[in-house]
KEFI-740406 format. One record per residue (C-alpha): z, x, y; residue in one letter. Coordinates in steps of 0.02 Angstrom, whole numbers. Layout:
residues N
Z:Z	X:X	Y:Y	dose:A
...
//
This chain:
residues 166
Z:2766	X:4563	Y:5352	dose:M
Z:2802	X:4465	Y:5193	dose:E
Z:2951	X:4577	Y:5153	dose:V
Z:3021	X:4548	Y:5327	dose:L
Z:3002	X:4359	Y:5308	dose:L
Z:3090	X:4362	Y:5138	dose:R
Z:3232	X:4466	Y:5211	dose:R
Z:3251	X:4347	Y:5358	dose:Q
Z:3249	X:4197	Y:5241	dose:A
Z:3387	X:4277	Y:5137	dose:Q
Z:3488	X:4315	Y:5294	dose:Q
Z:3469	X:4134	Y:5350	dose:L
Z:3524	X:4073	Y:5178	dose:D
Z:3676	X:4190	Y:5184	dose:D
Z:3719	X:4127	Y:5358	dose:L
Z:3708	X:3945	Y:5301	dose:E
Z:3827	X:3983	Y:5157	dose:H
Z:3946	X:4073	Y:5275	dose:T
Z:3946	X:3923	Y:5393	dose:I
Z:3981	X:3805	Y:5247	dose:A
Z:4124	X:3918	Y:5190	dose:D
Z:4200	X:3922	Y:5365	dose:L
Z:4185	X:3734	Y:5382	dose:Q
Z:4270	X:3713	Y:5213	dose:A
Z:4407	X:3835	Y:5267	dose:A
Z:4445	X:3725	Y:5417	dose:Q
Z:4489	X:3580	Y:5303	dose:T
Z:4553	X:3676	Y:5151	dose:G
Z:4427	X:3590	Y:5040	dose:Q
Z:4315	X:3660	Y:4905	dose:T
Z:4149	X:3718	Y:4979	dose:P
Z:3991	X:3622	Y:4935	dose:P
Z:3927	X:3647	Y:4759	dose:A
Z:3791	X:3773	Y:4726	dose:A
Z:3612	X:3708	Y:4734	dose:P
Z:3534	X:3643	Y:4574	dose:A
Z:3490	X:3784	Y:4457	dose:G
Z:3624	X:3899	Y:4532	dose:E
Z:3777	X:3813	Y:4460	dose:A
Z:3912	X:3933	Y:4407	dose:G
Z:4076	X:3904	Y:4318	dose:P
Z:4193	X:3777	Y:4398	dose:P
Z:4328	X:3835	Y:4516	dose:F
Z:4498	X:3861	Y:4436	dose:A
Z:4583	X:3795	Y:4593	dose:C
Z:4512	X:3637	Y:4671	dose:G
Z:4571	X:3668	Y:4849	dose:S
Z:4642	X:3801	Y:4963	dose:L
Z:4818	X:3728	Y:4958	dose:P
Z:4813	X:3726	Y:4768	dose:E
Z:4759	X:3909	Y:4767	dose:F
Z:4896	X:3962	Y:4888	dose:V
Z:5028	X:3869	Y:4786	dose:E
Z:4968	X:3928	Y:4615	dose:A
Z:4914	X:4106	Y:4652	dose:V
Z:4967	X:4174	Y:4821	dose:I
Z:5145	X:4108	Y:4836	dose:A
Z:5206	X:4173	Y:4667	dose:P
Z:5107	X:4335	Y:4678	dose:L
Z:5167	X:4387	Y:4851	dose:Y
Z:5346	X:4321	Y:4843	dose:A
Z:5471	X:4451	Y:4900	dose:R
Z:5645	X:4438	Y:4827	dose:H
Z:5796	X:4461	Y:4941	dose:G
Z:5705	X:4419	Y:5103	dose:T
Z:5680	X:4262	Y:5204	dose:S
Z:5501	X:4214	Y:5237	dose:S
Z:5451	X:4398	Y:5243	dose:G
Z:5311	X:4380	Y:5370	dose:G
Z:5253	X:4214	Y:5301	dose:W
Z:5248	X:4046	Y:5385	dose:C
Z:5294	X:3900	Y:5272	dose:P
Z:5170	X:3798	Y:5374	dose:S
Z:5031	X:3925	Y:5344	dose:W
Z:4899	X:3788	Y:5354	dose:W
Z:4939	X:3765	Y:5540	dose:E
Z:4865	X:3937	Y:5577	dose:H
Z:4675	X:3940	Y:5586	dose:Q
Z:4669	X:4127	Y:5553	dose:E
Z:4772	X:4103	Y:5395	dose:A
Z:4661	X:3961	Y:5334	dose:R
Z:4504	X:4067	Y:5357	dose:V
Z:4577	X:4226	Y:5281	dose:R
Z:4655	X:4134	Y:5134	dose:L
Z:4494	X:4039	Y:5105	dose:H
Z:4402	X:4206	Y:5092	dose:A
Z:4536	X:4270	Y:4972	dose:V
Z:4519	X:4112	Y:4867	dose:W
Z:4329	X:4121	Y:4857	dose:R
Z:4335	X:4305	Y:4808	dose:A
Z:4467	X:4268	Y:4676	dose:W
Z:4361	X:4128	Y:4602	dose:E
Z:4217	X:4250	Y:4584	dose:S
Z:4308	X:4408	Y:4532	dose:L
Z:4424	X:4324	Y:4407	dose:R
Z:4271	X:4303	Y:4297	dose:L
Z:4249	X:4492	Y:4279	dose:D
Z:4355	X:4533	Y:4125	dose:P
Z:4367	X:4719	Y:4157	dose:S
Z:4404	X:4760	Y:4339	dose:L
Z:4385	X:4593	Y:4428	dose:G
Z:4568	X:4560	Y:4468	dose:I
Z:4601	X:4744	Y:4508	dose:A
Z:4457	X:4743	Y:4632	dose:R
Z:4515	X:4577	Y:4703	dose:W
Z:4689	X:4646	Y:4734	dose:L
Z:4629	X:4812	Y:4806	dose:R
Z:4481	X:4754	Y:4909	dose:D
Z:4524	X:4576	Y:4958	dose:V
Z:4696	X:4506	Y:4927	dose:A
Z:4810	X:4651	Y:4974	dose:D
Z:4721	X:4693	Y:5139	dose:P
Z:4710	X:4509	Y:5190	dose:Q
Z:4889	X:4465	Y:5144	dose:I
Z:4951	X:4624	Y:5229	dose:D
Z:4856	X:4572	Y:5385	dose:R
Z:4927	X:4396	Y:5380	dose:L
Z:5105	X:4460	Y:5354	dose:R
Z:5095	X:4602	Y:5480	dose:D
Z:5254	X:4586	Y:5585	dose:P
Z:5167	X:4646	Y:5744	dose:D
Z:4987	X:4581	Y:5732	dose:R
Z:4986	X:4445	Y:5601	dose:G
Z:4971	X:4260	Y:5643	dose:P
Z:5143	X:4228	Y:5568	dose:F
Z:5230	X:4363	Y:5673	dose:A
Z:5323	X:4239	Y:5784	dose:A
Z:5361	X:4111	Y:5649	dose:C
Z:5509	X:4176	Y:5550	dose:G
Z:5575	X:4029	Y:5448	dose:D
Z:5491	X:3898	Y:5558	dose:R
Z:5316	X:3876	Y:5625	dose:H
Z:5272	X:3935	Y:5800	dose:L
Z:5091	X:3916	Y:5853	dose:Q
Z:5020	X:4072	Y:5934	dose:P
Z:4918	X:4044	Y:6092	dose:P
Z:4729	X:4042	Y:6082	dose:D
Z:4630	X:4184	Y:6158	dose:L
Z:4593	X:4152	Y:6342	dose:P
Z:4411	X:4104	Y:6370	dose:L
Z:4305	X:4092	Y:6527	dose:A
Z:4149	X:3985	Y:6535	dose:P
Z:3982	X:4077	Y:6535	dose:A
Z:3883	X:4068	Y:6697	dose:P
Z:3754	X:3929	Y:6714	dose:E
Z:3598	X:3973	Y:6614	dose:G
Z:3679	X:4116	Y:6519	dose:F
Z:3642	X:4040	Y:6348	dose:W
Z:3462	X:3999	Y:6391	dose:D
Z:3355	X:4122	Y:6293	dose:G
Z:3496	X:4155	Y:6170	dose:T
Z:3408	X:4299	Y:6083	dose:A
Z:3403	X:4401	Y:6242	dose:Q
Z:3583	X:4363	Y:6291	dose:N
Z:3657	X:4402	Y:6121	dose:L
Z:3594	X:4580	Y:6135	dose:S
Z:3659	X:4613	Y:6311	dose:R
Z:3754	X:4776	Y:6309	dose:G
Z:3702	X:4814	Y:6129	dose:V
Z:3597	X:4971	Y:6114	dose:P
Z:3427	X:4949	Y:6030	dose:P
Z:3424	X:4986	Y:5843	dose:P
Z:3374	X:5160	Y:5789	dose:T
Z:3272	X:5195	Y:5635	dose:S
Z:3368	X:5245	Y:5478	dose:A
Z:3254	X:5394	Y:5449	dose:L
//
């Protein structure tokens, strides 16, 4: 029981950090500092716009093309802000690994995320070209009255019960 409680406490802590990261991504600001006793090295870039200007723009520039699947007003796209925020946070962490940190960051984080952003068919910048065009939001329908009462039961609707690993 104690192991389960510790695991749930860690999951809750991870979720709180994820929420803080997403909230910071919305504004492009540096996420809250680590709690006392967990302070790490300072960030090299103080904000998401600074990171995009200093690292992403020069690294992913393509010579001989126009915007090349990039929107100059990238900050207008929520998906871009969230993805680039994740790329920034990973860079801040992995840049500190002197051996394979940047290689791993490129392979596992930056290249896949930038490729997704710049995808000419599915990326958020697909319609932009050299000027910003806001893609439409996903259509949403309101949940029926009472649907969110008893959230734990409703979140698992249609999800098969977990099976044991062994």
